[in-house]
C-alpha positions as CSV (number, residue, x, y, z in Angstrom):
1,M,-12.6,-20.3,-3.0
2,A,-10.7,-18.6,-5.8
3,L,-12.4,-17.8,-9.0
4,L,-9.8,-19.6,-11.1
5,S,-9.3,-23.3,-10.7
6,E,-6.3,-24.8,-9.0
7,S,-4.9,-26.0,-12.3
8,E,-5.3,-22.6,-13.9
9,N,-3.5,-20.9,-11.0
10,R,-0.8,-23.5,-11.0
11,A,-0.2,-22.9,-14.7
12,L,0.0,-19.1,-14.2
13,R,2.4,-19.4,-11.3
14,E,4.6,-21.7,-13.3
15,R,4.7,-19.1,-16.1
16,F,5.3,-16.0,-14.0
17,A,6.6,-17.0,-10.6
18,P,7.7,-20.6,-10.4
19,E,9.0,-22.1,-7.2
20,G,12.5,-20.8,-6.4
21,S,12.3,-17.9,-8.8
22,L,13.2,-14.4,-7.5
23,L,9.6,-13.2,-7.8
24,R,8.2,-16.2,-5.9
25,R,10.8,-15.7,-3.2
26,Q,9.8,-12.0,-3.0
27,Q,6.2,-13.0,-2.7
28,E,7.0,-15.5,0.1
29,R,8.9,-12.9,2.0
30,M,6.1,-10.4,1.7
31,F,3.6,-13.1,2.9
32,Q,5.7,-13.6,6.0
33,M,5.6,-9.8,6.6
34,L,1.8,-9.9,6.1
35,L,1.4,-12.7,8.7
36,W,3.5,-10.7,11.2
37,L,1.4,-7.6,10.5
38,D,-1.8,-9.5,10.9
39,A,-0.7,-10.8,14.3
40,V,0.2,-7.2,15.5
41,C,-3.2,-5.9,14.3
42,R,-5.1,-8.7,16.0
43,R,-3.1,-8.3,19.2
44,H,-4.0,-4.5,19.4
45,H,-7.5,-4.8,18.0
46,I,-6.6,-2.8,14.9
47,R,-8.9,-3.1,11.9
48,Y,-7.3,-3.5,8.5
49,W,-8.2,-5.3,5.2
50,L,-6.4,-6.5,2.1
51,G,-6.9,-4.0,-0.7
52,S,-6.4,-3.2,-4.3
53,G,-4.4,-5.8,-6.3
54,T,-3.7,-7.9,-3.2
55,L,-7.5,-8.4,-2.8
56,I,-7.9,-9.2,-6.5
57,G,-5.2,-11.8,-6.0
58,A,-7.1,-13.3,-3.0
59,V,-10.4,-13.4,-4.8
60,R,-9.2,-14.5,-8.3
61,H,-6.1,-16.6,-7.4
62,G,-6.4,-17.5,-3.8
63,G,-3.1,-15.6,-3.1
64,F,-0.8,-13.3,-5.0
65,I,-1.6,-12.4,-8.6
66,P,1.1,-14.6,-10.1
67,W,3.0,-11.6,-11.6
68,D,2.5,-9.2,-8.6
69,D,5.3,-7.9,-6.5
70,D,3.7,-5.8,-3.8
71,V,1.1,-6.0,-1.0
72,D,-1.6,-3.3,-0.2
73,V,-3.3,-3.0,3.1
74,E,-5.9,-0.4,4.0
75,L,-7.1,0.8,7.4
76,P,-9.6,3.4,8.8
77,K,-7.7,6.5,9.8
78,A,-8.1,6.0,13.5
79,D,-6.8,2.4,13.3
80,Y,-4.0,3.6,11.1
81,Q,-2.9,6.1,13.7
82,Q,-3.1,3.4,16.4
83,L,-0.9,1.1,14.2
84,L,1.7,3.8,13.8
85,R,1.8,4.2,17.6
86,V,2.4,0.5,18.3
87,L,4.7,-0.5,15.3
88,P,7.9,1.2,16.6
89,E,7.8,-1.0,19.7
90,E,6.6,-4.1,17.9
91,C,9.4,-3.8,15.3
92,K,12.1,-3.9,17.9
93,G,14.2,-7.0,17.7
94,T,12.5,-8.0,14.4
95,D,13.5,-7.8,10.8
96,Y,10.9,-5.1,10.1
97,A,10.8,-1.4,10.3
98,L,8.1,1.3,10.1
99,Q,8.8,3.8,7.3
100,T,7.3,7.3,7.5
101,H,8.7,10.7,7.0
102,E,9.5,10.8,10.7
103,T,11.5,7.6,10.6
104,D,13.0,8.2,7.2
105,P,13.3,11.9,6.1
106,G,13.7,10.9,2.4
107,Y,10.3,9.3,2.4
108,V,7.7,12.0,1.4
109,F,4.3,10.2,1.4
110,T,1.5,10.6,4.0
111,Y,0.9,6.8,4.1
112,A,3.4,4.4,5.8
113,K,5.2,1.3,4.7
114,L,6.3,-1.7,6.6
115,R,9.8,-2.5,5.4
116,D,11.8,-5.7,5.5
117,R,15.4,-5.2,6.7
118,R,16.7,-8.4,5.1
119,S,16.1,-7.5,1.5
120,Y,16.8,-4.7,-0.9
121,I,14.8,-3.3,-3.8
122,E,16.2,-0.8,-6.2
123,E,13.1,1.0,-7.5
124,T,13.2,2.6,-10.9
125,N,11.2,5.7,-9.7
126,H,12.7,9.0,-8.7
127,Y,11.7,9.1,-5.0
128,D,12.4,5.8,-3.2
129,R,16.1,6.0,-4.2
130,R,16.6,8.7,-1.6
131,C,15.1,6.6,1.3
132,Q,17.2,5.0,4.0
133,L,14.9,2.0,4.2
134,Q,14.8,0.2,0.8
135,G,13.8,-3.4,1.6
136,L,10.7,-5.2,0.4
137,F,7.5,-3.5,1.8
138,I,3.8,-3.5,2.5
139,D,1.9,-0.3,1.7
140,L,-0.2,0.9,4.6
141,F,-2.9,3.1,3.2
142,Y,-5.6,4.8,5.3
143,V,-9.0,6.0,4.3
144,E,-11.0,8.9,5.6
145,K,-14.2,10.8,4.8
146,I,-13.0,13.7,2.7
147,P,-14.7,15.3,-0.4
148,A,-13.2,14.1,-3.7
149,P,-12.3,17.7,-4.8
150,L,-10.3,18.3,-1.6
151,H,-8.5,15.0,-2.1
152,W,-7.7,16.0,-5.6
153,L,-6.3,19.3,-4.3
154,S,-4.1,17.5,-1.8
155,N,-2.6,15.4,-4.7
156,R,-1.5,18.6,-6.4
157,T,0.7,19.3,-3.4
158,I,2.4,15.9,-3.9
159,G,3.0,16.9,-7.5
160,H,5.1,19.8,-6.4
161,I,7.3,17.5,-4.3
162,F,7.8,15.2,-7.3
163,K,8.8,18.2,-9.4
164,I,11.5,19.1,-6.9
165,M,12.8,15.5,-6.9
166,R,13.0,15.4,-10.7
167,N,14.8,18.8,-10.9
168,P,18.4,18.0,-12.2
169,E,19.7,21.3,-10.8
170,Y,19.3,20.1,-7.2
171,N,21.7,17.7,-5.4
172,D,20.4,15.1,-2.9
173,Q,20.9,17.4,0.1
174,Q,19.0,20.2,-1.5
175,I,16.2,17.9,-2.6
176,L,15.9,16.4,0.9
177,R,15.8,19.9,2.5
178,K,13.2,21.3,0.0
179,T,10.9,18.3,0.0
180,S,11.0,18.0,3.8
181,K,9.9,21.7,4.1
182,L,7.1,21.2,1.6
183,F,6.0,17.9,3.3
184,E,5.8,19.7,6.7
185,L,3.9,22.6,5.2
186,N,1.4,20.1,3.8
187,V,0.8,18.0,6.9
188,R,0.9,20.8,9.4
189,Y,-1.1,23.5,7.6
190,I,-2.6,22.7,4.2
191,Y,-4.1,19.3,5.0
192,P,-5.7,20.4,8.4
193,V,-7.3,23.3,6.6
194,L,-8.6,20.9,3.9
195,R,-10.0,18.6,6.5
196,W,-11.7,21.5,8.3
197,I,-13.3,22.5,5.0
198,G,-14.3,18.9,4.5
199,R,-16.3,18.8,7.7
200,L,-18.6,21.4,6.2
201,F,-19.6,18.9,3.6
202,P,-20.2,15.6,5.3
203,Q,-19.4,12.5,3.2
204,K,-20.8,9.0,3.1
205,V,-18.0,7.5,1.0
206,L,-14.3,7.1,1.9
207,H,-11.2,8.2,0.0
208,Y,-7.6,7.5,0.5
209,G,-6.1,10.0,3.1
210,L,-5.0,13.4,2.0
211,G,-1.7,13.4,0.2
212,I,-2.0,9.7,-0.9
213,P,-1.6,10.1,-4.7
214,Y,-4.3,7.6,-5.8
215,E,-7.9,8.5,-6.3
216,S,-10.7,6.1,-5.8
217,T,-13.7,5.8,-3.4
218,R,-14.7,3.1,-1.0
219,R,-18.3,2.7,0.4
220,P,-18.6,1.9,4.1
221,E,-21.3,-0.8,3.3
222,D,-18.8,-2.6,1.1
223,L,-16.1,-2.6,3.8
224,F,-17.9,-3.1,7.2
225,P,-18.3,-5.3,9.0
226,L,-15.1,-6.9,7.9
227,S,-14.9,-10.4,6.7
228,T,-12.0,-12.8,6.1
229,I,-10.5,-14.2,2.9
230,D,-7.9,-16.9,2.2
231,F,-4.7,-15.5,0.9
232,E,-1.9,-18.0,0.3
233,G,-3.7,-20.4,2.7
234,Y,-4.2,-18.0,5.6
235,P,-7.5,-16.1,6.5
236,F,-6.7,-12.4,6.5
237,L,-9.2,-9.6,7.1
238,A,-11.0,-8.4,4.0
239,P,-13.9,-6.0,3.0
240,H,-17.4,-7.2,3.9
241,D,-18.2,-7.4,0.1
242,P,-14.9,-7.9,-1.8
243,A,-16.7,-8.1,-5.2
244,A,-18.5,-4.8,-4.7
245,Y,-15.3,-3.2,-3.4
246,L,-13.3,-4.4,-6.4
247,T,-16.0,-3.6,-9.0
248,R,-16.3,-0.1,-7.8
249,I,-12.5,0.5,-8.3
250,Y,-11.6,-1.8,-11.3
251,G,-14.8,-2.6,-13.1
252,D,-14.7,-6.3,-14.3
253,F,-11.9,-7.4,-12.0
254,R,-12.7,-11.1,-12.9
255,R,-11.5,-10.7,-16.4
256,M,-7.9,-11.8,-16.9
257,P,-5.6,-9.3,-18.6
258,D,-3.9,-10.2,-21.9
259,L,-1.1,-12.4,-20.6
260,E,1.2,-11.5,-23.5
261,S,1.1,-7.8,-22.5
262,I,2.2,-8.4,-18.9
263,H,5.7,-7.2,-18.2
264,L,7.3,-8.1,-14.9
265,H,8.9,-5.3,-12.9
266,T,12.6,-4.9,-13.6
267,A,13.7,-3.4,-10.3
268,K,16.8,-5.0,-8.8
269,V,15.9,-7.1,-5.8
270,E,18.1,-8.9,-3.3
271,I,16.7,-11.2,-0.6
272,Y,19.1,-12.1,2.3
């Protein structure tokens, strides 16, 4: 059961994402994507869980945070690798596509996205604009046992990629070439060395995978065994203890933000 009452959530949705609004249509499309992804994962016995803001939405609102416009899913590293193996075949004949650096050279992150082919989102950042796949998406983050200092070091390598992308002296072809070389250097050499070093210092906690530019920890006892949680009326997989997971990352996640300070994203969105 959501922390907020049905009437409270209804009022928030009417304010930020009323039925028929572009944001609500965006949420509905991403919900369909999430249903499809859940079916794929269950069919292949792949563990995942709703994470970050998506999990806050499930716990506090019973679905999307009314002003939210993305979906976050997390997986153990081995399950993530299995998902990447099966998604190309699963996506055939559907409206969805797997986005990685291998499928979209302009994409330079070490986590994947599931993209919707029947929509378009014009991000305001400096990196997604060079991607071939630009539909609505679900972020697919993986976690691994890696010491926090090594994860911090891996994020500095992503910083160098961002600097290249922001350099006005380079055209798109030069940026693609330079960032691809640096991406390959990271994933083929630098990250394997960091993981080898990490094995010398066994960890109990989990961090996002190397090169994922977000830093927070997850405790295995908060995650496993997985539970389920209702999100928009459907039971998706969730951490074993959602409250402990969210408190560790966000502190008092139950407290509502100042509604007057909330600004909806201004990216151009088209849904076909």
